[in-house]
C-alpha positions in Angstrom: 11.1 13.0 38.7 9.3 9.8 37.8 7.1 11.2 36.0 9.9 13.4 33.7 11.9 10.2 33.4 8.7 8.2 32.6 8.5 10.5 29.5 11.9 10.6 28.0 11.6 6.8 28.2 8.7 7.1 25.9 10.4 9.5 23.9 13.0 7.5 23.0 11.3 4.1 22.6 9.1 6.4 20.0 12.3 7.7 18.4 13.2 4.2 18.3 10.4 2.7 16.5 10.0 5.5 14.2 13.6 5.2 12.7 14.4 1.6 13.7 15.0 -0.8 10.8 11.4 -2.1 9.4 10.9 -5.6 8.6 10.5 -5.0 5.1 14.1 -2.8 4.8 16.2 -5.8 5.6 15.0 -7.3 2.5 14.2 -4.2 0.5 17.6 -2.6 1.1 19.0 -5.3 -0.9 17.4 -4.1 -4.2 20.1 -2.3 -5.5 17.8 0.0 -8.1 13.6 0.8 -8.1 13.6 2.2 -11.6 10.6 4.4 -12.0 7.5 3.3 -14.4 5.8 6.3 -16.8 4.8 8.7 -14.0 1.3 9.1 -13.2 -0.1 12.5 -15.0 -3.5 14.8 -13.5 -5.2 15.2 -10.3 -6.8 13.0 -7.5 -10.0 12.1 -9.5 -6.9 9.9 -12.0 -7.9 6.1 -11.7 -4.3 3.9 -11.5 -2.6 3.8 -14.3 -0.8 -0.1 -15.5 1.4 0.0 -17.8 3.5 -2.9 -19.4 7.3 -3.9 -18.0 10.4 -2.8 -19.7 12.6 -5.6 -21.1 15.5 -4.4 -18.6 13.5 -4.2 -15.4 14.5 -8.1 -14.4 13.7 -10.5 -11.9 15.1 -9.0 -8.3 16.7 -11.4 -5.7 16.3 -10.9 -2.2 18.5 -13.5 -0.4 17.7 -13.0 3.2 14.3 -13.8 2.6 14.8 -16.6 0.3 12.7 -15.4 -2.4 12.8 -13.7 -6.0 10.5 -10.5 -6.4 9.4 -10.0 -10.5 7.7 -6.8 -11.4 4.8 -7.5 -13.5 3.0 -4.4 -14.4 4.4 -0.5 -14.0 1.5 0.9 -11.1 1.0 4.5 -10.8 -2.2 6.5 -8.7 -3.3 8.9 -6.7 -5.5 8.6 -4.1 -7.2 9.2 -1.0 -5.8 6.8 2.4 -9.2 5.0 3.6 -7.6 3.0 6.1 -4.4 2.0 7.2 -2.9 -1.0 8.7 0.5 -2.4 9.8 1.6 -6.1 9.8 4.5 -7.7 11.8 3.5 -10.7 11.6 4.0 -13.4 8.9 6.3 -13.9 6.1 4.8 -11.3 3.8 5.8 -8.5 6.5 9.7 -9.3 5.3 8.4 -7.4 2.4 5.2 -5.4 3.2 5.2 -4.0 6.7 1.9 -1.7 6.2 -1.1 -2.6 3.5 -3.6 1.2 2.5 -6.8 0.8 1.4 -6.9 3.3 -1.5 -9.8 5.1 -2.7 -9.7 6.7 -6.2 -12.2 9.1 -8.7 -16.1 8.4 -6.3 -14.2 6.8 -3.6 -12.4 10.0 -2.4 -16.0 11.7 -2.0 -17.0 12.7 1.5 -20.9 12.5 0.6 -20.3 8.3 -0.7 -17.6 7.4 2.3 -20.0 9.0 5.2 -22.1 6.0 4.1 -19.6 3.5 4.1 -17.8 1.8 7.0 -14.1 0.4 6.0 -12.0 -1.7 8.2 -8.8 -3.9 7.6 -7.5 -7.1 8.9 -5.8 -10.2 8.0 -4.5 -8.4 4.8 -7.7 -7.7 3.6 -10.2 -4.0 3.4 -13.5 -4.6 4.0 -16.3 -2.3 3.5 -20.0 -2.4 4.5 -22.4 0.0 3.9 -25.8 -0.2 6.6 -28.8 -1.4 5.0 -30.8 2.0 5.6 -28.4 3.9 3.8 -28.2 2.1 0.5 -31.1 4.4 -0.9 -28.5 7.4 0.1 -25.8 6.0 -1.3 -24.2 8.5 -4.5 -21.8 5.0 -5.6 -23.2 1.8 -7.2 -21.6 -1.8 -5.3 -19.5 -2.2 -8.6 -18.0 1.4 -8.8 -16.5 0.8 -4.8 -14.9 -2.6 -6.6 -13.2 -0.5 -9.8 -12.3 2.6 -7.6 -11.0 1.4 -4.4 -8.7 -1.5 -3.0 -6.3 -3.0 -0.5 -2.8 -2.6 -0.9 0.3 -4.2 0.1 2.5 -1.6 0.3 7.0 -2.9 -0.2 9.1 0.2 0.3 11.9 0.4 -1.9 14.8 1.7 0.7 14.7 3.7 4.1 13.5 6.9 2.7 10.5 5.4 1.1 9.4 3.6 4.4 9.9 6.9 6.5 7.6 8.7 4.6 5.3 6.1 4.2 5.3 6.1 8.0 4.1 9.6 8.1 0.9 9.5 5.7 -2.5 9.1 7.5 -5.9 7.8 7.3 -7.8 10.4 5.0 -4.6 11.7 3.0 -4.2 11.9 -0.1 -1.1 10.4 -2.1 0.7 9.8 -4.7 2.4 6.7 -5.8 4.6 5.3 -8.1 6.0 1.5 -8.5 5.4 -1.9 -9.9 3.1 -4.2 -9.2 5.0 -7.7 -8.3 4.6 -11.4 -7.5 7.0 -12.7 -5.0 7.8 -16.2 -5.1 9.8 -17.7 -2.2 12.3 -20.9 -2.1 10.3 -23.4 -0.8 7.1 -23.2 -3.7 5.3 -20.0 -1.4 4.3 -17.4 -3.4 2.3 -14.2 -2.8 1.0 -13.0 -6.2 -0.3 -9.3 -7.1 -3.7 -8.3 -8.9 -3.7 -6.9 -12.2 -7.0 -5.7 -12.6 -9.4 -3.3 -10.4 -12.3 -5.0 -11.0 -11.5 -8.2 -8.9 -12.4 -9.2 -5.7 -12.0 -11.4 -2.4 -8.6 -13.5 -2.2 -5.8 -12.3 -5.0 -7.6 -9.7 -5.5 -5.2 -6.8 -3.9 -2.4 -4.8 -5.4 1.2 -5.7 -3.8 3.5 -2.8 -4.6 7.1 -1.9 -4.7 7.0 1.7 -3.5 9.3 3.4 -5.5 8.1 7.1 -5.0 5.7 8.3 -2.3 4.5 12.0 -1.3 1.8 13.3 0.2 -0.3 15.9 -1.9 -3.1 18.0 -1.9 -6.3 16.9 -3.6 
């Protein structure tokens, strides 16, 4: 009897975790719309597509977080989820409860990925190749930098967040939305990268996700 009660309790807790409001939702749901930028065309080998911000897409005010979110570019890509990590601490998690390390082009290739150790922590994506595997690696360091990125994801609404929760490491996704800067009223800021060639602090993409779907490569 106790075993059955324990299982029922665990099921209830799991449903509550999965369907309850996330830290991001209480902020993101204040956004009235999330218009899509020009859509990504093609297959999983496409590189990210970045576009200018139309004049009718304005800075969004998130009153509960006391911050403004400003679109800096339209952004869409198909990619493989190399790693995923959820965050519940720090005011960044009020917007972005999850980061995905994403790879495209050669960084979707199993032959390359088998030699690369990938991890995430502290809002960073880390990759490492053991010295003995460097001669076997069918991809250069510069290509790893250019064809992968740590992405801070801001779900535009509850349905987007539910879809994101179902995405797992190793799956392929298509996302579309906006690269954004977050500026808090107290002067703090969290700004997106606008380049695929940078590394280190400030090199991550911050994406307001208007559309997300799992795809077949």
